[in-house]
N, C-alpha and C positions, 0 to 999 in steps of 0.2 A: 443467445436466447432471442426468440422473436416475440415482441409484445403482442398479446391478444387482449389484455385488459390494462392498458397503459395507466399507470398511477394507482392500480388496484390489484396488481399481481399477487401481493402478499396480504390481502385483506383478511383472510382466514386466520393466519398466524398473528396478524396485527390485533385482531379482536381478542384473541387469546392472551396475548402479551398485555393488553390494556387491563385485563382482569387480574393478571399476575404482575402488577406494576411495582412490586417491591421484591427484594431478594433475601433469601436465606442462604448463607454459605455453610455448607456441611463440611466441617473440619476446622476447629479452632486451633490451628497450628501453623507451621511455617508456610505451607502452601496456601492456606486461607489468608494469611497476612499478605502474601505476594499478590493474590487476587485483589485484595482490598487496595493495595498500593496502586495497582494498575487502574482500578476504577477511579481512584482519586485523581490520577494523572489526566484522565479524559473527562473529568467533571461529573461522574456518576456515583460518587461515594455515598451520597445521601440516600441512594436507593436501597442500601443494605440495612435491614431492620435488625439483624442479629446473626449469630452463628448457631449451628447445631453440633453438639458433641456429647459423647457419653461421659466425659470427664466431669465428675461431680464437683471437684474443686473449681474448675473453670466455670461451671454453672453458677457457683456461688460468687465468684470474683469477677466474671465477665472476661472479655478478651478484646484487646485493641479498642477499649472504650465502648464496647457494644455488649448487650446481653448474650449469654450462651444458654441455649434451650436444650432440653432433653430430646432425643430422637423420637420420643413418644408423640411429640406435637405433629409429626408427619406420618408416623406409622400407625397410630391408634385411630386416627380420624383423618379423612381425606382433607388436606389443607388446600384451598383454592385461591388464595390471595397473594401467594408468593411464588416466584420462580426459584427453584432449588438448584443451586450450583454446588456440585460435589468436588471439593478440593482436597482429595486424599490420595495417598500412594497405594499401589497394589500391595497385597491382595485385598486389603480392606475396601478399597474403592469398588472393586467388582461386586463384593458382597452387598454394599450399600446400593449400588445401581440395580442389582437384582431385587433387593428388598423393596425399593421404591416401586419397581414395576409390579411386584406382587401386591403392593398396596393400592394399585390402580392408577398410578401416575404413568404418563406417556413420555418415553424417552425423546429428547430433542423437541419437546413441546412444554411439558410440565417441569422436567428436570434435565440437566445437562452435566456432563463432565466439563470441568472448567476449560480444558484445552479445546473442546469442541465448540463451546460457547464463544471463546475468544476469537478474534478475527484472524483468519489465516487465508491469505490470497482472496478467494471469492466466497469464503464461508459467510452465509448471510445473517447468522443469528444475532451477533452483537449489533451490527448496523440496523437491523430491523427492530431490535428491542429499544435501541436509543431513539429511533425514529418514532415508533408508535407509543412509547411511554414518556419521552422527554422532548419530542419534536426536534431532535438533533441529527445532523448528518455527519457520520463518522466513516472514514474511508481508510483503506489499507495503505495507499501510497499516492503520491503526487509528484510530478516532475515539471520543471520549467527550464527552457533553454533561452537565455537572454541573448546569446550569440552563437552562431554555428561555425565560426572560424576554427580551423584545426591545422596544426603543423605536421600531421601525419596523413598518410593515404593508405589506410588499412583495407586490404582487398575485400574482406568480408565484414566490414563495419556494419553493425546492426542499425546505425543511424544513417547509413548510406552517404556519409559525408564526402567521400571522394567523387561522388557524382553530382554534387552541388556546384553549379556553374559560377554562382556569385554568392559569396558568404555575406551574411547579414549580421550587423551589430545593432541591436535594438536600443533605442534611447532609454536611459534609466527611468525617466518619468513614466514612460509608457509601460515598462515592466512593473514598476511599483503600482500603477493603477490596475494592472492585471492582477496583482496580488491582492489588492483591496477588494476587487470584485470576487475573486476566488474565496477569500476567507470571510466575506460577507455571508456566504452560504455554506461553507464547509466549517463545521464546528471543531473537527479534530482529524488530523491525518497522522498515521503512525510513522510514515516516512515521507519527508519532503526533500526532493533532490534538486540541486542546481547542476545542470549537465551541459553538454555541448555537442559537437565540437570539443575543443579543449577549453573548459570554463576559465582557466587561468589567463586566457588570452582576451577575455571580455574586459574592456578597460574600466568598467564601473563595478567590478565584482565586489570590492570592499563595501562600497556604498549600498549595493543591493543586499548584501548580507546584513549590514547594519539596519537597513529598513525592515527586512523580514524579521530579524532578531528582536528589534525594538517593538514592533507592532503585533507580531504573530507567533513569537516563540512558544507561548503557552498553548498554542493550538497544534503544536508539532511535537511528536515524540522524538524521533531521530531526524535531526536536521543535517543533511549530508551533501557532499560534493564528491564527484569522481574525477580524478586527474590522471593523465597518461604517463607521468614520470619524466617529462621532457622540459618542464619549467619549474623553477624553484620559487615557491611563494615568498613574498616579501615579509619583512618583520611586521609591518603594519597589518598586512593581511592575516598573518598567523595570530597576532594579538586579537584581531577581530573574530577570527574563527574560535579561538579559545574563549573569548568573552561570551559568545552565544552557544557554547557547548556543541560545536559542529563536529561531525565525524567525517574524516577524509578517507575515501576509498582510493588507495594508490595502486593503479594498474602496474603490472610487471611485463614489460615488453623487451627486456634486455636481450633476449635471444634473436629478435627480429629487427630491431632498430639499430641505427649506426651508433658506435661508441660516442660520437660527438653529440648525439641527442640524449644520451642516457645520463640523467641527473638524479637517479633514484636514491642513491646513498646520501647525496647532499640534501635531498628533500626530506628524507627520514630524519637526518640530524636537525634540520631546521624545525620540523614539526615537533620533535621531542624536546628541543631546547625551549620551545614556547608552550610545551605541555598541551599540544593539540592531539586529541584522540584520533588515531589513524588505524586503518584496517589494511592488512596485506591482501590486495585483491589479485593474487596470483591464481590463475586457473590453467588447467591442462589443455583445454581446447575451447572453441566457441561453437555455439549452435550455428548451423548454416541455414538461413532462411531460403536460400537458393531460389530467389524469385526469377532468375533468368532462365531456369531450366524446369521449373515446376509448372505443370498445366493441369488445372482442375476444371477446365471448361466443360467437361462432360458431366460434372456434378449437377444434380438438380438443386432447386432452391432449398428443399428439405435437407439434402445431403450437405450443402454448404452451411446451413444453420447448425447441423449436427457437428460438422467439422469445427466451426467457430466455438461451439460450446465445449467440445472436447479439448481444444487448445487452451481455452480459458485463461488467456493472457490477463494478468492482474494489474499491469502497470498503467496508471492514469496520467496521460500527458495533457498539459494545459497550456494554451497559447491564445492570446487575443480574445479572451472571454469564452473560449470554447474548450470543453473537455472531450478528448477523443476516445472512441471505443477501443481502438488499438493504437498504441504509440508507434509501432513499426509501420502501420499503414500511413500514418501522418508523416513519418520520417521519409518514407519512400515517395510520398507526394511532394514533399519539399524538394526532393532531389529530381523531380520530374519523371519518376519511374512508376507512378501510380496516380489514379484519379478516383477520389472518393466522392460519394454523394452526401447529402445533408444528414442522412440517418446515421452517419458514422461519428457524429459529434452531438454534444449537448451544449446549447448556447446559453451561458449564464446571463448574458445581457437581456435575455427574454424571461429571466427567472422571476418567480414570485413565491410567496410563502405557501400557496396552494399547490405548488408543483414539487414539494420536497419528496413525496413518495416516488414520483416519476424520476427525480434525480437519483435517488438511492437505487431504484431499479436499474437505471442506466449504468450506474457504477457497479452493479452486480451483473453486468454484461447483457442487459436487455436493450434492444433497439428495434426500430420499425422494420428493418430488412431482415434482421436475425443474424447477420454476418456483415463483414466489411468486404469491399471489392478486392483487397489484397489477398483474401482467402483463396481466390481463384489462381494465385500464382505464388503462394507461400507454402513452404514445407512445414511451418509450425515452429513453436518455441520450446515446448517441453519434451522431455525424454519419451513420454508415453505416446507422443504423436510424431516425433521427428528424430530418427536415429543419425541424421547427418551431422558430422563434426568436421571442423577445419582447424588447422593450426592458428595459434593466436597472433594477431597483428602482422600478418604477412604484408609487406609494403609493395604498393604498385609504383611503377615508374611515373614520374611527373611529366 
């Protein structure tokens, strides 16, 4: 997206949300409770004034410590102080959504299906509601790379690691200060990832996890790390990951790396022995960004902006005080394969409280240029834009 009203792109919906600065959850049952639990996790629980449900017994007893109101409160008279979140299963859900529309409410403005309201990739509603009603910045994901050293040379690495001439190991204090600045302005991230390179090769990994876990674990939903299956985490590291409820994404490259490098089964035993939550990150193929053969130089500025919007890459990479509009663009720049301009990042070192709307807009893929320079040479990240696939972790000669 190209900014045309920086800091004010969503003023219309913001004014509307400020009027409806409390929530009614339609559905006093399992789904409604799940929605309540999610709000509690991100610090928005107090915004729920009550539930709406036809169950007379629940109206008398309440639900999850909150009053349960009759649907008449929204159907018989237009209610304009609450956002209505419908947390019901089909087919009842469709009936309720239709009934609200008939009563004069506007979908995705006055009322939402809970799955639409919740944050999915670049869906704006929850971040905008948190911003305009609570002055909070909530994002879908964040990623930091404390060191880019890797022991593999994957031909189609999305981080372009094989093309980095000199690996960097950042000082622990510098990375921790980076985290301090980031979480000074970010109130909650649904995923915070430590990545690489191969992050297990970062010498201060345990200390970094300890720092983030101690100071900012309450601002993170899924605290995760991705490892390539060639290094066994130590007992101490596993205990630390368990302590802070980390999730380990374990890549599966057994078909393409040498048997001498494959420690996957041993890693699994180690993680399970220490009760560390892990996810089998086995995939059939990789997206091929194909930056060496893609040429969009004939695209106009408008076409490049549309291309960037259509790609809609949701991953937020953060380094040295700057959040980048496209993580892959920054990774390619680190490897000397791309050169971005200042519009491709948001500098938190220049941040102040008056720029929160601007920050949220940037995190929803707005910037001054409307795209990043890599768009001119990138095949894109998602299925709807890029059909190119390549085998997983094919190794290049050293």
